[in-house]
C-alpha positions, 0 to 999 in steps of 0.5 A: 261345339260342332258349329264352332268347329265348322265356323273356324274351319271355314275361316281357315279354308273357305273361298268366300270373301267372308264367313257367315257365323249366324248358325253358331251365334244363334246357338250361343244366343240361345245358351246365353239368354238375356234381356233383349233390350239390353246388350250382353256384356262382352266380358260376361259373354267371354267368360261363359264361352270359355267355360262352355268350351272348357267343359266341351273339351274336358268331355272330349279329353275324358273320352280319349284319355289312355290312363293318363290325366286328360289334357284340356287345350282351353285350360292349357292355352287360356288359363293361368294361376296366381297366389294370393298372399295377405293378412286378414285382421292380423292373420296371414293366409295364402290361396292359390287360384286359377284365372282366365281373363284377368280384370283390370280397373282403368279409372285413375290410371294412365298405362297398363303397368299402373293398372296391373300394379294396382290389381296385384296389391290391395291394402297396405303393403307394409302390413303384409310383412310385419309380424304384429299388424292388425291391418288387412291387405293382400298381394297377388303373384302369378305362379303360372302364366298362360300362353295366351294372356287375356287382360280385361279392361273394365271401362264401365261403372255404375253411376249411382246419381243417374242410376245407369252404367256409364263408359269410362273414356279415359286414355290408357296406354299399353305396350306392344311388348309387355314384360310380366317378370315383376308380377311373378311369384319367383321375383317377389323379393326383387319386386318388393325391393323395387316397389319400396324404392319406387315408393321412396322415389315417388315421395321425393318426386312429390316434394320436388314437384311441389317445390317447383310449383311454387316457382312456376305459380308464384303469388298469394292472390287468385292469379299466379305467375312464374317467379322468374317472370315476376322478377323480369316484370319488376326489372322492366318497370324499374328500368322504364323512364320515370314519370314526372306527373300523374298519368291522370293529370297529364291526360286531363291537361291534354284533354283541356288543351285539345278541346276534348273535355268530358262532363266529368273532367271539364270545370264549369264556366263559373269556376273558370270565370270565363264563358264556355264559348270564350275559351282561349284557343292554343296555337298549333305549336302549343297544342297537345296531341290527342290519342284517338283510339278508334281512328289512330292505330299507334300510341302517341309518343307522349304516352309511355308504353308501360307504367314507370316509377315517378321518382328513382335515383340512379343509385337506387336504380343500380342497386335494384337492377343488380338485385333483380338480375341476381334474384332472377338468375338464382330463380332460373337456376333453381327451376332448372335444377328442380326440373332436371331432378324430376326428369332424372327420377322419372327416368329412374322409375321408368328403367327400374324394371329394365335390368336383365333379370326383369325382362325374361317373360316377354308377352307380345300383343296379339289382339285388341278388342275395341268398343265404340259407343256408350255403356248401353249401345255400341259397335265392336271391332278387333285388331289382330296382328298377322305374324306372317305379313308382319302387320296389323289387320282391322276386322270390322264386320265383314271388312278386313283391312290392313291397318297400323300401330298408329291407327290402333293407338288412336282407336284403342287407347281412349280419350279420342272419340268414343272408342277404346279397347276393352280387352287385350290379348298377349301371347308368350313371345317365347312360345313360337309354336303359337305363331309358327307354321306347322309341318307335315311329320312325314313329308316335312312340307309346310301345312297351310290352310286346309292341310291343318284341318282334320279329315272331317273338317277338310271334307266339310270345307270342300263341300262348302266350297263346292256349294259356293262355286255352284252359287257363283255359276247360278249367279252368273246364269241369273245375270246373263238371263237378266241381261237377255231380258233387258235386251229383249225389252228394248222397244223396236225402232220405227224404221224397217231393218236393213237385211244385213243388220244383226238379228239382235236388233238395231242399236239406238246409239248408231242411228237417229229416227227419220221424220216422214212428214217433211217437205221433199223440196226443202229437204232436197235444197238443204241436202244440196247446201250440205253437199256443197259445203262439204265439198268446199271445206273437206279438209276442215274439222266436222265442227267447222263444217257444221258451222258453215252448214248453219250459215248457208242454210240460214241464207235459204228463204222458205216463206211458205213454211212457218216451222219445218224440221228437216232430219238428215239421217245421222247428220242432224235435225234442222228446225226452220222458222220463217221470219219475214222472208228468212228463217232462224235454224238450229242444227243438231248433229249426232256426234257418231255420224259427223265423221262418216259424213265428213269421210265420205266428203273427203273421199270425193276425189277417189270416188270420182276417179276409181268408183264407189268401192274405192271411195268406200275404202277411202272413207272408212279408212279416214273415219277409222283413223280419226276415231283411233286418234280420238281414242288415243287422246286424254280429254277432260271428263266433260268431253268423254269421246267414248260417249260420242262414238261406240267405236272409240269405246271399243278401241279403248277397251281393246275389243276384237278387230272383227267387232270394230269392223262390223260396227263401223260397216253397219254405220256406213251401211245405214240407209239414212245416208242415201241423201245423195248419189255418192253417199248412196253408192258407198252405202250399198258397197258397205251393205254388200260387205256386210252380207259377205262372210257374216259368220266371221264375227262371233255374234254372241261376243258382238252382242256382249260388247254392244250390251256393255256400251248400252250399259255404259250409256245408262250409267252415264245417265244415272250419274248425270241425273244423280249429280243434277239432283245433288246440285239442287240439294235433292239428296234422297233422290240423288242418292238412289241414282248414284247408288245404282250408278256405283253398283252398275259401274263397279260391275262394268269396270270389273271387266276393264278399267275403261269400260265405265266411269271414274269410280272415285267420282261416283263414290265421292258424291254417293258418300256426300249424299249420305253425309248430307242426309246424316247432317240433316237427320242429326239437326232434326234430332237435336231440335228435340221436337217430337215430329222433327226427331221422328223425321230425322230417325226416318231419314236414318232408318230408310235412307242411311242405315240400309245402305251403310253396308255398301260403303263397308264392303269395299276394303279399299274405300278408306274414305267410305269407311271413315265416313261411316265412322264419322256418322256413327260417332256423331250419333254416339256423342249424343249418349253423353249428353243430357236429354229428355227420357223419350229422346234417350229411349228413341236414341237407345232403340236406334243406335244398335241399328246404326252400329251393327249394320254388318252383312245385311245389304239392302235389296235394290228395288227396280231402278228409276226409269231413265228418260230417252236422250239422243246422243247429242242431248246426252253429250251436252247435258253430261258435259254441262254437269261435269263442267259445273263440278270442275268449278266447285272444289270437292274434297276427296275427288 
């Protein structure tokens, strides 16, 4: 009892996203011990729980009573009374009984009122009112209804032939507002009269339906047709053009005259008196048209569309048409009258209890408990109406999502998939205190959440909230510690650091490694070419300049070298291979440095007139303007400028201006720009600027922004590799990368929408991986072979079940939740199929894991090791993957 009080108080006032009920559940499990291999029947469990709570409240009420009869809130809320009136072998009786959950049979009924009518009457109603009857029967009349009316829908029955319980999936409709007047003892006389009237109407309805059936299914053979259609067909036959000859003879003549004679219809040559080869040929004007069914799409005009009478006079046709027209009209009128009469009786029955006297006890649907699966395994969830928001909410494991009446109908009525309601909870619509807000007696203010709780529970919830806040602080500290450890594990670069660079180490995405084993003469020649091209084409785009550099460097001859790599720092690596006096070269430029080289080239005139400092300011202004323009564009996914340059990432995410300035300064201060005098001078100006007032930048914040960018690049790699593996159908490996991509990206995006990648894209392919693996596992299970069945279950247990909670955590991901339901439904559907006992046993063992994976989220192992990519390589591979996706339609992306 204490644990339940704690549990419900936490549900009222906890700051947690969900409350862990494990302690209360464990106590309940110990109290309601059952066979571990069999699920506890939910109805039995509810009965025991209510009895237990009733006893607990009774003890409390006995202790606190002050001379008055103790009040038990469980009894007052959930228990009502009914009167059983009947006769047993001619002897009448009346028994008053108390009820909590009222059981109703589902099989054979289409709606809730039919179930209630059947539950309220047992045996023959007439015998209960006759004085000298020896028959037995009884009626139930509610004398007192509880504020909360719980109706238990019995959807399980024992199959004697199979020796096991089975679930009833029949559709059963129930209303949002249930009027209980017809079942009340005070209305018994009116209800009996109405039941008698309904019985009489249903008997008349049965006669009318039988008569209508004779009109709609006419005939004496196995096939029946509507009589009106039969008369219409007869009229069409009589009205067809008469045939003068037999249709068989007509076809035979055509076949002979056309030369297409079969062995069955062609007479022998002896019978004809002529040799076969001497058959006379007919002239074109006499030749009949031959119907070729495989080469001719329309029927020849000589053949009638329908069979027709051979001989019929105009007088006979006139009489017959008149009779058939008249009979058809009579039949149509009779059919329409019957249908209208049946409709009127249906409406009369439906409105039988709609008069004012019979709508005085309204009960409004408050909660629906749903079970999905079969009798021996399944998954439970609930729909509860939120009276403050005026909408239905779906409570599914740790997920609470907004829902609708339409979704409730689909999942609860039955007849669709393997889900249906097994318990309905209605509350008395006239007892508003059940749903109204409570007010403080002294202040008159509305009591919300914690205000409703007694002092001991209020203190308990406050203490739990304090523990939760401490857990959050520890988690944040742990994440920060892990981030620091990751940062310290970054391998040092091979070059000596510039003194002005921060203590946190240089950033791999701001630089390219320098090669020391190059021919200095070749490097100088290549630098001259680059400088010359930049000077001639300083108004062109960086891409255009790169093309010119490639063309000019290709013209240089280096016969003394076989293969030489020239690395111009932050510009690219030139691969030069000698080929009979010339060489083939590949130019690879780092995207984040193209603009810097171009900006320095474009500032040449200012540099020449005003010196290095003025040239530096001109170059950095040009570069920042270019990056700002790129940051304001909305490129296609395959050309994500954030991946090309860290400054664009910072601008789009509104990083502090000082951090953007320092990052750009560090790029201009990179010593690898010293390949000519102008670049070297501008580099020294930038280095000097870095050393002036270094304390202006919050270095902790600076490190945080660069850590986020490193994380963004890593997520890009996870996505890229995951999608490449998905396209190669390596779904298990792809799933691992996409899971890490989604989790890390979710953390990054929580700090800003442009910090990470498109969540929908990652979520879609993560979901597709799970669905593909589920399909594969299901196919292996369907094979029936022991080895393949085991392999399929291994896939489910190791690759799918552990990760399903990740799809259920986010309430907004409706497609993820639908995918989980689809996977569960596929495996639940096997329960209704015939299979070998060993397969049935394995399925029964596995299903609870699939259906009940609620709060247990798999602890991630160490993430897969990522390869090292230069910025240029990463951009190219990512663009290639994204382009390939744009050519493949993907539902839901």
